[in-house]
C-alpha positions as CSV (number, residue, x, y, z in Angstrom):
1,M,-7.0,-9.3,-21.3
2,E,-6.6,-6.9,-24.3
3,H,-7.5,-3.9,-22.1
4,L,-5.2,-5.1,-19.3
5,S,-2.2,-5.5,-21.6
6,V,-2.8,-2.0,-23.1
7,V,-2.9,-0.5,-19.6
8,I,0.3,-2.3,-18.5
9,L,2.0,-1.1,-21.7
10,L,0.9,2.5,-21.1
11,M,2.0,2.3,-17.4
12,A,5.5,1.2,-18.6
13,L,5.5,4.1,-21.0
14,L,4.6,6.5,-18.1
15,V,7.4,5.1,-16.0
16,G,9.8,6.0,-18.8
17,L,8.4,9.5,-19.2
18,S,8.6,10.1,-15.5
19,A,12.2,9.2,-15.6
20,V,12.7,12.0,-18.1
21,A,10.6,14.5,-16.2
22,P,13.3,15.7,-13.8
23,K,15.6,16.4,-16.8
24,L,12.8,18.5,-18.3
25,K,12.2,20.1,-14.9
26,L,8.6,19.0,-15.0
27,P,6.6,17.9,-11.9
28,Y,5.3,14.4,-12.7
29,P,1.6,15.3,-12.1
30,V,1.9,17.8,-15.0
31,L,3.5,15.0,-17.1
32,L,0.7,12.6,-16.2
33,V,-2.2,15.0,-17.1
34,V,-0.6,15.9,-20.4
35,A,0.1,12.2,-21.2
36,G,-3.4,11.3,-20.2
37,G,-4.9,13.9,-22.5
38,L,-2.7,12.9,-25.4
39,L,-3.9,9.3,-25.1
40,A,-7.3,10.4,-26.2
41,F,-5.9,11.2,-29.6
42,V,-4.1,7.9,-30.1
43,P,-6.1,5.8,-32.6
44,G,-6.8,2.2,-31.8
45,L,-6.7,2.3,-28.0
46,P,-9.6,0.6,-26.4
47,A,-12.2,2.5,-24.4
48,V,-12.2,1.3,-20.8
49,K,-15.3,1.5,-18.7
50,L,-15.0,1.5,-14.9
51,D,-17.7,0.7,-12.3
52,P,-18.3,4.0,-10.6
53,N,-18.9,2.3,-7.3
54,L,-15.4,0.9,-7.3
55,V,-13.5,4.0,-8.2
56,F,-13.6,5.6,-4.8
57,F,-12.8,2.3,-3.1
58,I,-9.8,1.4,-5.3
59,F,-8.0,4.8,-5.6
60,L,-8.9,7.1,-2.7
61,P,-8.1,5.1,0.4
62,P,-4.4,4.3,-0.4
63,L,-3.7,7.7,-1.9
64,L,-5.1,9.5,1.1
65,Y,-3.3,7.3,3.5
66,E,0.0,7.8,1.8
67,A,-0.5,11.6,1.8
68,S,-1.6,11.7,5.5
69,Y,1.1,9.4,6.7
70,N,3.7,11.7,5.2
71,T,2.2,14.8,6.9
72,S,3.6,16.0,10.3
73,W,1.0,15.8,13.1
74,H,2.7,18.5,15.0
75,E,2.7,20.9,12.1
76,F,-0.9,19.9,11.2
77,V,-2.0,20.9,14.7
78,A,0.1,24.1,14.8
79,N,-1.5,25.3,11.6
80,R,-5.0,24.0,12.2
81,R,-6.7,27.4,11.9
82,A,-5.3,28.2,8.5
83,I,-5.8,24.7,7.3
84,S,-9.5,24.6,8.4
85,L,-10.2,27.9,6.8
86,L,-8.9,26.7,3.5
87,A,-10.1,23.1,3.7
88,V,-13.7,23.9,4.8
89,G,-14.4,27.6,4.2
90,L,-12.7,27.9,0.9
91,V,-14.0,24.6,-0.4
92,L,-17.6,25.4,0.4
93,L,-17.3,28.9,-1.1
94,T,-15.7,27.5,-4.3
95,T,-18.3,24.8,-4.5
96,T,-21.1,27.4,-4.2
97,L,-19.7,29.9,-6.7
98,V,-18.9,27.2,-9.3
99,A,-22.4,25.8,-8.8
100,A,-23.9,29.3,-9.5
101,L,-21.7,29.7,-12.5
102,A,-22.6,26.3,-13.9
103,H,-26.4,26.9,-13.3
104,Y,-26.5,30.3,-15.0
105,F,-24.0,29.8,-17.8
106,I,-23.9,26.1,-18.8
107,P,-27.0,24.9,-20.6
108,G,-28.8,22.1,-18.9
109,F,-27.2,22.4,-15.5
110,S,-29.6,22.5,-12.5
111,W,-28.5,23.7,-9.1
112,A,-27.8,20.1,-8.0
113,M,-25.7,19.5,-11.1
114,G,-23.8,22.7,-10.5
115,F,-23.0,21.6,-6.9
116,V,-21.8,18.3,-8.2
117,L,-19.3,20.1,-10.5
118,G,-18.3,22.6,-7.7
119,A,-17.6,19.7,-5.3
120,I,-15.5,17.9,-7.9
121,V,-13.2,20.8,-8.8
122,S,-13.0,22.7,-5.5
123,P,-10.3,20.7,-3.6
124,P,-6.6,21.1,-4.5
125,D,-4.7,17.8,-4.5
126,A,-2.2,16.7,-1.9
127,V,0.0,14.8,-4.4
128,A,0.0,17.7,-6.9
129,A,0.9,20.2,-4.1
130,T,3.8,18.2,-2.7
131,S,5.1,17.2,-6.2
132,V,5.1,20.7,-7.6
133,T,6.5,22.4,-4.5
134,K,9.1,19.7,-3.8
135,G,12.6,21.2,-4.1
136,L,11.5,24.8,-4.3
137,G,12.7,25.5,-0.7
138,L,9.3,26.9,0.4
139,P,9.1,27.8,4.1
140,R,7.9,24.8,6.1
141,R,4.7,26.7,7.3
142,I,3.6,27.1,3.6
143,T,4.1,23.5,2.7
144,S,2.5,22.3,6.0
145,I,-0.6,24.4,5.3
146,L,-0.8,23.2,1.7
147,E,-0.4,19.5,2.7
148,G,-2.9,19.8,5.6
149,E,-5.4,21.6,3.4
150,S,-5.2,19.0,0.7
151,L,-6.0,16.3,3.2
152,L,-9.0,17.9,4.9
153,N,-10.5,19.6,1.8
154,D,-10.9,16.2,0.1
155,A,-13.2,15.3,3.0
156,S,-15.3,18.5,2.9
157,A,-15.6,18.4,-0.9
158,L,-16.5,14.7,-1.1
159,I,-19.1,15.0,1.6
160,A,-20.7,17.8,-0.4
161,Y,-20.3,15.8,-3.5
162,R,-22.2,12.8,-2.1
163,Y,-25.2,14.9,-1.2
164,A,-25.2,16.8,-4.5
165,V,-25.0,13.5,-6.4
166,A,-27.8,12.0,-4.3
167,A,-29.9,15.1,-5.1
168,V,-29.4,14.5,-8.8
169,V,-30.1,10.8,-8.6
170,S,-33.1,11.0,-6.4
171,G,-34.4,14.4,-7.4
172,T,-34.8,15.6,-3.8
173,F,-32.6,17.4,-1.3
174,G,-33.2,18.2,2.4
175,L,-31.0,21.0,3.8
176,W,-31.6,20.0,7.4
177,D,-30.9,16.4,6.8
178,A,-27.8,17.2,4.7
179,G,-26.4,19.5,7.4
180,W,-26.9,16.9,10.2
181,H,-25.4,14.2,8.1
182,F,-22.5,16.5,7.2
183,L,-21.7,17.0,10.9
184,W,-22.0,13.3,11.7
185,A,-19.8,12.4,8.7
186,A,-17.1,14.8,9.7
187,V,-17.0,14.0,13.5
188,G,-17.7,10.3,13.1
189,G,-15.1,9.9,10.4
190,A,-12.4,11.7,12.4
191,A,-13.2,9.9,15.6
192,L,-13.2,6.5,13.9
193,G,-9.9,7.2,12.2
194,L,-8.2,8.3,15.4
195,G,-9.6,5.3,17.3
196,V,-8.5,2.7,14.7
197,G,-5.1,4.4,14.4
198,Y,-4.6,4.2,18.2
199,V,-5.6,0.5,18.3
200,V,-3.4,-0.3,15.3
201,V,-0.4,1.4,16.9
202,R,-0.9,-0.7,20.0
203,I,-1.1,-3.9,17.9
204,Q,1.9,-3.1,15.8
205,N,4.0,-2.7,19.0
206,F,3.9,-6.5,19.1
207,L,4.6,-7.2,15.4
208,T,8.1,-7.6,14.2
209,D,7.9,-8.9,10.6
210,A,8.4,-6.0,8.2
211,T,6.5,-7.6,5.4
212,L,3.5,-8.4,7.6
213,I,3.4,-4.8,8.9
214,T,3.7,-3.3,5.4
215,A,0.9,-5.6,4.2
216,L,-1.3,-4.5,7.1
217,T,-0.8,-0.8,6.4
218,F,-1.9,-1.6,2.8
219,L,-5.1,-3.2,3.9
220,L,-6.0,-0.8,6.7
221,P,-7.0,2.2,4.5
222,F,-9.6,0.0,2.7
223,G,-10.9,-1.5,5.9
224,V,-11.3,1.8,7.8
225,Y,-12.9,3.4,4.7
226,L,-15.5,0.7,4.4
227,A,-16.2,0.8,8.2
228,A,-16.8,4.5,8.1
229,E,-19.0,4.4,5.1
230,H,-21.0,1.5,6.7
231,I,-22.0,3.7,9.7
232,G,-22.6,6.8,7.5
233,A,-19.4,8.6,8.4
234,S,-16.8,10.0,6.1
235,G,-14.4,7.3,4.9
236,V,-12.0,10.0,3.6
237,L,-11.7,11.6,7.1
238,A,-11.4,8.2,8.7
239,V,-8.4,7.3,6.4
240,V,-6.8,10.7,6.8
241,F,-6.9,10.8,10.6
242,M,-5.8,7.2,10.9
243,G,-2.8,8.0,8.7
244,L,-2.0,11.1,10.9
245,M,-2.2,9.0,14.1
246,M,0.1,6.3,12.7
247,S,2.5,9.0,11.3
248,R,2.7,10.5,14.8
249,R,3.8,7.2,16.3
250,S,5.8,5.8,13.4
251,H,9.1,6.8,14.9
252,D,8.7,4.6,18.0
253,I,6.7,1.6,16.8
254,Y,8.6,0.7,13.6
255,D,12.1,-0.7,13.4
256,N,14.6,0.3,10.7
257,Q,13.7,-2.4,8.2
258,T,10.0,-1.8,8.5
259,R,10.4,1.9,7.9
260,L,12.6,1.5,4.9
261,L,10.3,-1.2,3.4
262,K,7.1,0.9,4.0
263,H,8.8,4.0,2.5
264,S,9.7,2.1,-0.7
265,F,6.4,0.3,-1.0
266,W,4.2,3.4,-0.6
267,N,6.3,5.4,-2.9
268,V,5.9,2.8,-5.7
269,L,2.2,2.3,-5.0
270,G,1.4,6.0,-4.9
271,F,3.2,6.5,-8.2
272,L,1.4,3.6,-9.9
273,L,-2.0,4.6,-8.7
274,N,-1.6,8.2,-9.8
275,G,-0.4,7.1,-13.2
276,L,-3.2,4.5,-13.6
277,V,-6.0,7.1,-12.9
278,F,-4.7,9.4,-15.6
279,I,-4.3,6.5,-18.1
280,L,-7.9,5.4,-17.4
281,I,-9.3,8.9,-18.0
282,G,-7.2,9.2,-21.2
283,L,-8.7,5.9,-22.4
284,Q,-12.2,7.3,-21.7
285,L,-11.8,10.8,-23.0
286,R,-12.4,10.0,-26.7
287,A,-15.7,8.3,-25.8
288,V,-16.5,11.2,-23.4
289,W,-15.8,13.8,-26.1
290,A,-17.8,11.8,-28.7
291,G,-20.7,11.7,-26.2
292,L,-20.8,15.5,-26.0
293,G,-22.6,15.7,-29.3
294,P,-21.7,17.4,-32.6
295,G,-20.2,20.9,-32.2
296,A,-20.2,20.7,-28.4
297,F,-16.4,20.1,-27.9
298,W,-15.3,23.8,-28.1
299,P,-18.2,25.2,-26.0
300,T,-17.4,22.6,-23.3
301,L,-13.7,23.5,-23.4
302,G,-14.7,27.1,-23.0
303,Y,-16.8,26.2,-19.9
304,G,-13.9,24.3,-18.5
305,L,-11.6,27.3,-19.0
306,L,-14.2,29.6,-17.3
307,V,-14.6,27.3,-14.3
308,S,-10.7,27.2,-14.0
309,V,-10.5,31.0,-13.9
310,V,-13.3,31.2,-11.3
311,A,-11.6,28.5,-9.1
312,I,-8.2,30.3,-9.3
313,A,-9.8,33.7,-8.7
314,V,-11.9,32.6,-5.7
315,R,-8.7,31.2,-4.0
316,L,-6.8,34.4,-4.6
317,G,-9.7,36.4,-3.2
318,W,-10.1,34.3,-0.1
319,V,-6.5,33.8,1.2
320,F,-5.6,37.5,1.7
321,P,-8.7,38.9,3.5
322,V,-9.2,35.8,5.7
323,S,-5.5,35.9,6.7
324,Y,-5.8,39.6,7.7
325,L,-9.0,38.9,9.5
326,G,-7.5,36.1,11.5
327,H,-4.5,38.2,12.4
328,W,-6.8,41.0,13.6
329,L,-8.9,38.7,15.6
330,G,-5.8,37.2,17.2
331,R,-4.6,40.6,18.3
332,W,-8.0,41.5,19.6
333,L,-8.0,38.3,21.7
334,G,-4.6,39.2,23.1
335,R,-2.5,36.8,21.1
336,Q,0.9,38.0,19.8
337,E,1.0,36.9,16.2
338,T,3.3,37.9,13.4
339,P,1.3,38.5,10.2
340,A,2.3,36.3,7.2
341,P,4.2,38.3,4.5
342,R,2.1,39.1,1.5
343,R,4.4,37.2,-0.9
344,N,3.9,34.1,1.2
345,L,0.1,34.6,1.1
346,F,0.3,34.9,-2.7
347,I,2.2,31.7,-3.1
348,T,-0.3,29.9,-0.9
349,S,-3.2,31.3,-2.9
350,W,-1.5,30.4,-6.2
351,A,-0.6,26.8,-5.2
352,G,-4.2,25.5,-5.8
353,M,-3.5,22.7,-8.3
354,R,-6.2,20.1,-8.8
355,G,-5.3,16.5,-9.4
356,V,-6.0,12.9,-9.0
357,V,-8.8,13.2,-6.3
358,S,-10.9,15.4,-8.6
359,L,-10.3,13.0,-11.4
360,A,-11.3,10.0,-9.4
361,T,-14.3,11.8,-8.1
362,A,-15.5,12.6,-11.6
363,L,-14.9,9.0,-12.7
364,A,-17.1,7.8,-9.8
365,L,-20.2,9.6,-11.1
366,P,-23.1,7.2,-11.5
367,L,-24.0,6.1,-15.0
368,V,-27.7,6.3,-14.4
369,V,-30.2,8.0,-12.1
370,R,-33.4,6.8,-10.5
371,G,-35.6,5.3,-13.2
372,G,-32.7,4.1,-15.3
373,Q,-32.1,7.3,-17.2
374,P,-28.5,8.3,-18.0
375,F,-26.8,10.6,-15.4
376,P,-27.4,14.1,-16.9
377,Q,-24.4,15.9,-18.4
378,R,-21.9,13.2,-17.2
379,N,-19.7,13.6,-20.2
380,V,-19.7,17.4,-19.8
381,L,-18.7,17.0,-16.1
382,L,-15.8,14.7,-17.0
383,S,-14.6,17.1,-19.8
384,I,-14.8,20.2,-17.6
385,T,-13.0,18.4,-14.7
386,F,-10.1,17.3,-17.0
387,T,-9.8,20.8,-18.3
388,V,-9.6,22.3,-14.8
389,I,-7.0,19.8,-13.8
390,L,-5.0,20.5,-17.0
391,V,-5.2,24.3,-16.6
392,T,-4.3,24.4,-12.9
393,L,-1.5,21.9,-13.2
394,V,0.1,23.4,-16.3
395,V,-0.5,27.1,-15.7
396,Q,-0.1,27.2,-11.9
397,G,2.2,24.3,-11.5
398,L,4.7,25.4,-14.1
399,S,4.6,29.1,-13.1
400,L,4.9,28.4,-9.4
401,P,8.7,27.8,-9.4
402,W,9.3,31.0,-11.3
403,L,7.1,33.0,-8.9
404,V,8.8,31.5,-5.8
405,R,12.2,32.6,-7.1
406,R,10.9,35.9,-8.3
407,L,9.3,36.8,-5.0
408,G,12.1,35.3,-2.9
409,V,9.8,33.0,-0.9
410,Q,12.5,30.4,-0.2
411,E,14.5,29.0,2.6
412,S,18.1,28.7,1.7
413,P,19.5,25.1,1.5
414,A,21.9,26.2,4.2
415,Q,19.0,26.9,6.6
416,R,17.6,23.4,6.2
417,A,21.1,21.8,6.3
418,A,21.8,23.8,9.5
419,E,18.8,22.3,11.2
420,E,19.7,18.8,10.3
421,Q,23.3,19.4,11.5
422,E,22.0,20.9,14.7
423,L,19.9,17.7,15.2
424,R,22.9,15.5,14.4
425,L,25.1,17.5,16.9
426,A,22.4,17.1,19.6
427,L,22.3,13.4,19.1
428,T,26.1,13.1,19.1
429,K,26.5,15.2,22.3
430,D,23.8,13.1,24.0
431,S,25.5,9.9,22.8
432,L,28.8,11.1,24.4
433,A,27.0,11.7,27.7
434,Y,25.5,8.2,27.4
435,I,28.9,6.7,26.7
436,E,30.5,8.5,29.6
437,G,27.7,7.2,31.8
438,Q,28.4,3.6,30.6
439,I,32.1,4.1,31.3
440,T,31.5,5.5,34.8
441,S,29.1,2.7,35.7
442,T,31.8,0.1,35.2
443,A,34.1,1.7,37.9
444,P,36.1,0.5,39.8
445,A,36.4,-2.3,37.1
446,A,38.3,-1.4,34.0
447,P,35.9,0.1,31.4
448,D,35.3,-1.7,28.1
449,P,38.1,-0.8,25.6
450,S,35.4,-0.7,22.9
451,L,33.6,2.0,24.8
452,L,36.8,4.1,25.1
453,T,37.4,3.7,21.3
454,L,33.8,4.7,20.5
455,R,34.1,7.7,22.8
456,E,37.0,9.0,20.7
457,V,35.0,8.3,17.5
458,M,32.0,10.3,18.7
459,R,34.3,13.1,19.9
460,R,35.7,13.4,16.4
461,Q,32.2,13.4,15.0
462,A,31.1,16.2,17.4
463,R,34.1,18.3,16.3
464,R,33.4,17.7,12.7
465,L,29.7,18.7,13.2
466,H,30.8,21.8,14.9
467,G,33.0,22.9,12.0
468,T,31.2,21.8,8.9
469,F,27.7,21.5,7.3
470,A,28.4,18.4,5.3
471,A,25.2,16.5,4.9
472,N,24.3,12.9,5.6
473,E,26.6,12.2,8.5
474,A,24.4,11.0,11.3
475,T,27.5,9.5,13.0
476,D,31.0,8.2,12.0
477,L,30.2,5.6,9.3
478,D,33.8,4.7,8.5
479,T,35.4,1.5,9.6
480,P,37.7,2.2,12.6
481,S,41.4,2.6,11.8
482,A,43.9,-0.1,12.6
483,A,44.9,1.6,15.8
484,E,41.3,1.9,17.0
485,T,40.6,-1.7,16.2
486,E,43.7,-2.8,18.0
487,A,42.8,-0.7,21.1
488,A,39.4,-2.2,21.2
489,A,38.9,-5.6,22.8
490,S,37.5,-6.9,19.5
491,F,35.9,-5.5,16.4
492,E,32.8,-7.4,17.3
493,G,32.7,-5.6,20.7
494,L,33.1,-2.2,19.0
495,L,30.2,-3.0,16.6
496,R,27.9,-4.0,19.5
497,C,28.8,-0.8,21.3
498,R,28.0,1.2,18.2
499,L,24.6,-0.6,17.8
500,D,23.8,0.1,21.5
501,V,24.7,3.8,21.0
502,T,22.7,4.0,17.8
503,E,19.7,2.6,19.6
504,H,20.1,5.3,22.3
505,Q,20.2,7.9,19.5
506,R,16.9,6.5,18.2
507,R,15.3,6.9,21.6
508,M,16.6,10.4,21.8
509,L,15.2,11.1,18.4
510,V,11.7,9.9,19.4
511,K,11.8,12.3,22.5
512,L,12.8,15.2,20.2
513,H,10.0,14.3,17.9
514,R,7.4,14.2,20.7
515,T,8.4,17.6,21.9
516,A,8.5,19.0,18.3
517,S,12.0,20.4,19.0
518,F,12.9,20.0,15.3
519,S,10.9,19.9,12.1
520,E,9.4,16.7,10.8
521,E,11.5,16.9,7.7
522,A,14.8,17.0,9.7
523,I,13.6,14.2,12.0
524,R,12.7,11.9,9.1
525,Q,16.0,12.7,7.3
526,V,18.2,11.9,10.3
527,E,16.0,8.9,11.2
528,L,16.6,7.5,7.7
529,E,20.3,7.9,8.1
530,L,20.2,6.0,11.4
531,D,18.1,3.3,9.8
532,R,20.6,2.8,7.0
533,F,23.6,3.0,9.4
534,E,22.0,0.4,11.8
535,I,21.4,-2.0,8.9
536,A,25.1,-1.5,7.8
537,L,26.2,-2.3,11.4
538,D,24.0,-5.4,11.5
539,S,25.5,-6.6,8.2
540,Q,29.1,-6.0,9.5
541,L,28.3,-7.8,12.7
542,A,26.9,-10.8,10.8
543,T,30.1,-11.1,8.8
544,V,32.2,-11.0,11.9
545,V,30.1,-13.4,14.0
546,Q,29.6,-16.1,11.4
547,P,33.3,-16.9,10.8
548,E,33.7,-17.1,14.6
549,E,30.8,-19.5,14.9
550,A,32.2,-21.6,12.0
551,K,35.4,-22.1,14.0
């Protein structure tokens, strides 16, 4: 209980610090890693020991699901070549080079130990990438590649990590067996995730309770992770592809209340889990540093800095030649491709911040090997991992905004606002056509006065969207004027007509999402506005209907 109360107190402190972070213009992962490191110097804090077998299961499934669910399936598929080259090729290269560095320069590191370290520090983190790049106005292609890479590279790195750790624990390693299991883990994990995601989508079509659905999405990542690990497949890939499948269908299987509840729940859960990981490493760092032995702190810090430099340099040396080679091959195969600007490639290569996945992976290292001996160099591995995370988040994370502005790798806010306005205008025009069809279908009977009033409201909205780029106006949210209300048969009738048109807009939005006519970011923003507007209409309708029923 003493440990639990300390952790809760520190979590509350992190919440307060995170509230200050925007004023300091600090991404919150940078704040977390600095705060976690400072905890090691606070006297009197207890040392918390975690069961390594539970670390993966507690932290990775929900964090990976949250990141994959917020990733666009269409953009993931469109950038699959660039994502695969970074998530598989670069991760394996980084793992190998860090392993060689560790074997030849860090005393006591075997090749297996080197590969363990390489697999831990090789994958950039999805949460770190999105948090640091948020608000920088990066082109959507760059952010899509970074987000997609951060999902798949966790899988390739963690699969390599599992075999490297097994080699250390057992003392044996079979290349053929590892290669075969690597292929099965990748294919089996992806197939299982897509299959479970498809079944869950079908099931959730029949569920209506927002709380029940949100609870189900919380439990699913743990369940599919365990199922994949049980059959020897990659639990990470299973969770990632399940999240991508559910993200792809989220616009047409969830209602407004479910989407808003899930959005709030997963934002809070993701923040708390990230904070908890860094607090736990902070509470262990003092014991870790003490376990290094006398005089070993500064050499270990130096090894961490050296590994950080190598990890950054390998990424810089990979992105440019591979991009040029891919462009050349595309032209040779007859594809018309525009080469990425060099400044965009540099930003992609510089945005390789490590984060919570590397930290959780290091915490999951076994305590003992076969025969009951302590896992070799475990404290050194933890120290180096924390150093790499600190260096990449602070150095790359804090310099990235300056580099983006300096190189001009930005989309202007007007460009993004223009796309959202274009989407709103498309929905409004389609709604007008829908209303005209409703009016025409009532002939020769007199059309519903509420429809006539709503047509005028939507026409004014269309004119406003043509002439301005004011944000957050998915439709006319104002209460109708007295003249409009008088012209309508009843205010209740007008509200019901508006709800019907809003539902039509939602169906239109789903069609546009399926055809990838607009970016995922614009779709989600306008969908959020429709959700809020529909809830407001439902609330207004309830206040109108209840007094009538009371009479």
